[in-house]
C-alpha positions in Angstrom: 18.7 -7.9 -24.8 18.2 -11.5 -26.2 15.1 -13.9 -26.1 15.6 -17.2 -23.8 14.3 -20.2 -25.1 13.8 -23.5 -23.4 12.8 -27.2 -25.0 10.4 -29.1 -22.6 8.5 -32.1 -22.5 4.6 -31.5 -22.1 2.2 -34.4 -21.0 -1.0 -35.0 -19.8 -0.9 -35.9 -15.7 -3.1 -38.8 -16.6 -1.1 -40.2 -19.4 2.4 -39.3 -18.1 4.1 -41.7 -20.9 2.9 -39.7 -24.0 4.9 -36.2 -24.6 5.4 -33.6 -26.9 8.4 -31.8 -26.9 8.0 -28.0 -27.4 10.3 -25.0 -27.5 9.0 -22.2 -25.6 10.1 -18.4 -24.9 10.8 -18.1 -21.5 8.7 -15.1 -20.2 9.3 -14.7 -16.6 6.7 -11.8 -16.9 3.9 -14.4 -17.8 2.3 -16.0 -14.9 0.9 -19.1 -17.0 2.7 -20.9 -20.0 0.9 -21.2 -23.2 0.9 -24.2 -25.2 -0.8 -24.6 -28.9 -4.2 -25.9 -28.4 -3.7 -28.3 -31.3 -0.9 -30.0 -29.0 -3.0 -30.0 -25.9 -5.8 -31.7 -27.8 -3.4 -34.6 -29.0 -2.2 -35.0 -25.2 -6.2 -35.2 -24.4 -5.7 -32.3 -21.9 -8.9 -30.7 -21.1 -10.0 -27.3 -20.4 -11.0 -26.7 -17.0 -12.1 -23.1 -17.2 -11.7 -19.6 -19.6 -9.9 -16.6 -18.1 -9.7 -13.1 -19.3 -6.3 -11.9 -19.7 -4.9 -8.3 -20.4 -2.3 -7.9 -23.5 0.6 -5.5 -23.6 -1.6 -3.1 -25.7 -4.4 -3.1 -23.2 -7.0 -5.1 -25.2 -8.4 -8.2 -23.4 -8.9 -11.7 -24.6 -10.3 -14.9 -23.4 -8.6 -18.4 -23.2 -9.3 -21.8 -22.2 -6.9 -23.0 -19.3 -6.2 -26.4 -18.2 -3.1 -28.3 -16.3 -0.4 -30.1 -17.8 2.7 -31.9 -16.8 6.3 -30.5 -17.5 9.6 -32.2 -17.7 13.0 -30.6 -18.1 15.6 -33.6 -17.7 15.2 -35.0 -14.3 12.8 -32.2 -13.3 9.0 -32.6 -13.3 6.4 -30.1 -12.4 2.7 -29.4 -13.0 1.4 -26.0 -13.6 -1.8 -24.5 -15.1 -1.4 -24.0 -19.2 -3.3 -21.8 -21.5 -4.8 -23.3 -24.6 -2.7 -21.1 -27.4 -4.5 -20.1 -30.4 -3.1 -19.3 -33.8 -1.7 -16.0 -33.1 -0.6 -16.9 -29.4 3.1 -17.3 -28.7 4.4 -20.4 -27.2 5.4 -19.0 -23.9 7.1 -20.5 -20.6 5.4 -18.6 -17.5 6.6 -17.9 -14.1 4.3 -20.9 -12.6 6.0 -23.5 -14.6 9.4 -22.3 -14.2 8.9 -22.5 -10.4 7.1 -25.9 -10.5 10.4 -27.2 -12.4 12.9 -25.4 -9.8 14.2 -22.7 -12.0 14.3 -19.4 -12.2 15.5 -17.0 -14.8 18.4 -14.7 -14.2 17.1 -11.5 -15.8 20.6 -9.8 -16.5 22.4 -13.2 -17.8 19.1 -14.2 -19.5 19.9 -17.8 -18.1 17.9 -20.3 -16.1 19.3 -21.4 -12.9 18.0 -23.4 -10.2 15.7 -22.1 -7.7 16.5 -22.4 -4.0 13.6 -24.8 -2.6 12.8 -24.0 1.0 10.6 -26.0 3.1 8.8 -24.9 6.1 9.0 -27.4 9.0 6.8 -27.2 12.2 8.9 -27.9 15.3 7.4 -30.3 17.9 7.5 -30.1 21.3 9.7 -33.3 21.4 12.4 -31.3 19.7 11.9 -28.4 22.5 10.2 -30.1 25.3 10.5 -26.9 27.4 7.8 -24.4 26.3 8.3 -20.5 27.3 5.9 -18.4 28.6 4.7 -16.0 25.7 5.2 -12.4 26.7 2.5 -10.2 27.1 2.7 -8.5 23.7 2.5 -11.6 21.9 -0.8 -13.2 23.4 
């Protein structure tokens, strides 16, 4: 099994014109993306909270968390980001993948477009006749 990497631009949503290009290891098992804290500092991204994480070996660590803008080609997404420390890998997590409209094919280890479905509330003008609810749905 190979490792999938992806180069993305990262920016502060308040200053979207100033970006840094970073090569990430795509880790669909990770919830959040991890970016070196030094990069986030240069982009003036501030931590909003601290969060505790459990590593694969069972130990726990605490890392700072903020928000970043991610760009890949014409795709732009916003997601939480973890301030990586010296020994932390630069990871692209599931929330960032979804924010960019991408999914990882686990067998081929390739990124593919994520089908985007938008829920829609039907209006009575479209369906002017309302049906009486049956007794079991009341």
